[in-house]
DOKOL-657433 format. One line per field, with one value per residue (C-alpha): residue in three letters; x, z, y. Coordinates in Angstrom, 3 decimals. Layout:
BEGIN
rest (ALA|...) .
px (X|...) .
pz (Z|...) .
py (Y|...) .
END
This chain:
BEGIN
rest (MET|LEU|GLU|ALA|ALA|ALA|GLY|PHE|LYS|GLY|SER|PRO|SER|ASP|VAL|THR|ALA|GLN|LEU|ASP|LYS|ALA|VAL|GLU|GLN|GLY|LEU|ASN|THR|VAL|CYS|ALA|PHE|ALA|PHE|GLY|THR|GLU|GLU|GLY|PHE|ALA|LEU|GLN|ARG|LYS|PRO|GLY|GLN|TYR|ASP|GLU|ALA|THR|PHE|LYS|ALA|LEU|ASP|PHE|VAL|LEU|ASP|GLU|ALA|ARG|LYS|ARG|ASN|LEU|ARG|LEU|VAL|LEU|ALA|LEU|ALA|ASN|ASN|TRP|PRO|SER|ALA|ASN|THR|ASP|GLU|LYS|ARG|ARG|SER|GLY|ALA|ASN|SER|ASP|ASN|LYS|PHE|ALA|TYR|ALA|ASP|ALA|VAL|GLY|ALA|ILE|LYS|ILE|VAL|ASN|GLY|ARG|VAL|VAL|GLY|GLU|ASP|ALA|PHE|PHE|THR|ASP|PRO|LYS|ALA|LYS|GLN|ALA|TYR|LYS|ASP|HIS|LEU|SER|VAL|LEU|ALA|ASN|ARG|VAL|ASN|SER|ILE|ASN|GLY|ARG|LYS|TYR|LYS|GLY|GLU|TYR|TRP|GLU|GLY|ARG|GLU|PHE|PHE|VAL|SER|CYS|THR|PHE|SER|PHE|LEU|LEU|ASN|PRO|ARG|LEU|PRO|GLU|PHE|ILE|LYS|ASN|PHE|LEU|ALA|PHE|VAL|LEU|LEU|SER|THR|GLU|LYS|ASN) .
px (-22.009|-24.644|-24.172|-24.780|-27.757|-29.371|-28.541|-26.412|-23.290|-23.914|-27.021|-28.499|-27.432|-23.818|-24.378|-25.906|-23.074|-20.476|-22.224|-22.598|-18.871|-18.092|-20.143|-18.482|-15.101|-16.155|-16.438|-18.904|-18.141|-17.811|-16.832|-18.858|-19.458|-22.785|-22.366|-21.840|-18.364|-19.348|-19.921|-23.643|-24.529|-24.684|-26.753|-26.782|-26.881|-25.667|-25.698|-29.261|-30.718|-31.089|-31.637|-34.323|-33.219|-29.751|-31.253|-33.275|-30.055|-28.542|-31.704|-31.187|-27.519|-28.307|-31.234|-29.248|-26.343|-28.774|-30.262|-26.737|-25.952|-23.211|-22.376|-21.589|-19.147|-20.258|-18.038|-20.335|-18.039|-14.619|-11.381|-10.440|-8.632|-11.065|-10.867|-13.818|-11.954|-14.388|-18.018|-19.327|-17.676|-18.570|-22.267|-22.380|-19.946|-20.474|-21.397|-20.700|-17.222|-15.584|-15.318|-19.095|-19.560|-16.764|-18.053|-21.577|-20.276|-18.153|-14.793|-13.589|-11.255|-9.206|-5.657|-3.158|-5.366|-5.544|-8.512|-7.975|-10.281|-11.574|-10.492|-13.239|-15.208|-13.381|-13.529|-16.389|-19.457|-21.904|-20.077|-19.952|-23.668|-24.488|-22.601|-24.404|-27.683|-26.622|-25.852|-29.290|-31.008|-29.179|-29.912|-33.616|-33.998|-36.557|-35.502|-37.966|-37.629|-38.076|-39.422|-36.561|-35.132|-31.394|-30.823|-32.172|-31.345|-28.051|-26.531|-24.245|-22.715|-19.102|-18.871|-20.572|-18.521|-15.279|-16.433|-17.358|-13.796|-12.081|-10.814|-9.884|-7.251|-4.323|-5.862|-4.272|-7.676|-9.050|-8.744|-10.984|-13.362|-13.651|-14.273|-17.099|-18.753|-18.423|-20.783|-23.224|-23.223|-23.622|-26.508|-28.222|-27.994|-29.572|-32.639|-35.870) .
pz (-16.136|-16.191|-19.886|-20.617|-18.240|-20.064|-23.524|-24.170|-24.818|-24.618|-23.199|-19.874|-20.703|-20.616|-17.000|-15.970|-17.718|-15.802|-12.502|-13.247|-14.034|-10.701|-8.882|-10.887|-9.797|-6.146|-5.652|-3.136|-3.637|-6.869|-7.426|-9.923|-10.895|-9.874|-12.682|-16.401|-17.891|-21.478|-22.707|-22.913|-20.330|-16.722|-13.618|-13.141|-16.121|-13.679|-9.882|-8.736|-12.187|-12.557|-15.584|-14.684|-17.374|-15.849|-12.380|-13.688|-15.048|-11.547|-10.116|-12.528|-11.605|-7.874|-8.260|-10.370|-7.899|-5.045|-6.843|-6.881|-3.267|-4.519|-2.608|-4.697|-3.620|-5.682|-6.650|-6.387|-7.925|-9.481|-9.354|-12.997|-14.622|-16.593|-20.330|-20.291|-21.407|-23.952|-23.608|-25.939|-23.920|-20.610|-21.497|-22.307|-19.674|-17.254|-14.103|-11.605|-10.864|-8.803|-11.893|-12.170|-8.520|-8.726|-12.065|-10.663|-8.054|-10.560|-9.319|-12.671|-14.722|-17.820|-17.356|-20.187|-21.628|-18.336|-16.039|-12.553|-9.567|-9.477|-5.868|-4.837|-4.592|-1.296|0.077|-1.311|0.972|-1.958|-3.820|-0.673|-0.063|-3.644|-3.088|0.232|-1.594|-4.141|-1.351|0.155|-3.186|-3.524|0.059|-0.399|-3.884|-4.147|-6.612|-9.526|-10.007|-6.513|-4.466|-1.960|-0.644|-1.270|2.294|3.947|1.347|-0.277|1.526|4.362|5.455|5.922|2.775|0.632|2.150|1.362|-2.208|-2.286|-1.461|-3.205|-6.170|-4.137|-1.996|-3.363|-2.685|0.258|1.271|1.912|5.749|6.156|3.492|5.365|8.677|7.196|5.134|7.414|9.997|7.253|5.537|8.765|9.874|6.485|6.458|9.826|9.401|10.332) .
py (-9.562|-6.838|-6.170|-9.850|-10.063|-7.133|-8.481|-5.368|-7.424|-11.122|-12.756|-13.846|-17.411|-16.183|-15.102|-18.412|-20.278|-18.216|-18.823|-22.558|-22.700|-21.039|-23.685|-26.479|-25.148|-25.231|-21.495|-20.101|-16.391|-14.423|-10.785|-8.774|-5.166|-3.635|-1.112|-1.220|-1.177|-0.440|3.090|3.770|1.121|2.295|1.735|5.498|7.837|10.460|10.375|9.769|8.976|5.213|3.034|0.498|-1.987|-2.084|-2.476|-5.436|-6.937|-6.629|-8.225|-11.133|-11.606|-11.544|-13.952|-16.417|-16.340|-16.959|-19.988|-21.459|-20.516|-18.211|-15.060|-12.004|-9.348|-6.392|-3.489|-0.480|2.130|2.212|4.155|3.738|6.639|8.716|9.057|11.443|14.550|15.935|16.925|14.206|11.451|13.083|13.202|9.468|8.304|5.469|7.337|4.585|5.863|8.548|10.787|11.134|12.080|14.660|15.987|16.375|18.833|20.768|19.508|18.115|20.263|19.532|20.807|20.308|17.589|15.666|15.184|16.586|16.779|13.204|12.774|15.195|11.940|11.357|14.904|16.996|16.864|16.933|14.161|12.028|12.632|11.616|8.343|7.764|8.349|5.711|3.224|3.904|3.301|-0.018|-1.071|-0.380|-1.860|-4.656|-7.338|-7.289|-11.049|-12.459|-9.523|-9.610|-6.356|-6.018|-4.770|-7.873|-10.483|-9.621|-6.689|-7.618|-4.341|-5.325|-7.438|-4.798|-2.017|-3.818|-4.132|-0.437|0.528|-2.392|-0.432|2.641|0.930|2.907|6.306|8.157|9.537|6.049|5.979|9.044|7.698|4.383|6.118|8.202|5.490|2.476|3.937|4.974|1.567|-0.362|1.849|1.639|-2.139|-2.795|-4.953|-3.206) .
END
């Protein structure tokens, strides 16, 4: 959806058409990625470095869903296997995945042509802190379209947290990850 909202692949009218279709079908909740899925289009170019145009696309998606009384469950990162095995691809990679957090702390290695070390996302203190920092940036984002803060308007700790871990469900390190991040997410989403 973000690519369409930004006009990167598709157009904002594609987003509104999808959301209208969801309402027509009687849906009240829709899942969406809060990151780009196309190479060269990412919310974060690397952990902590945000692309404002992509953030504005997310603002648009959230605002349009709100206008339709649709709730969005946003996936905030993914667990997709990495294809980023060479430097050219790594430098332009979508960073909203566990690979980018692990790579940022030097945990990624190429062994026999395969990427190893991505699970440092779940265990490395620096990688976990970078992800917490990302959650804080999202929680404190003010929507550029309607002026509403994500934390108070869109972010409901438990729902967002479930979406954060949604694609990591098969990872054996998930219970410890949940324990560490649940307290953080709930604290960061308390209304001031």
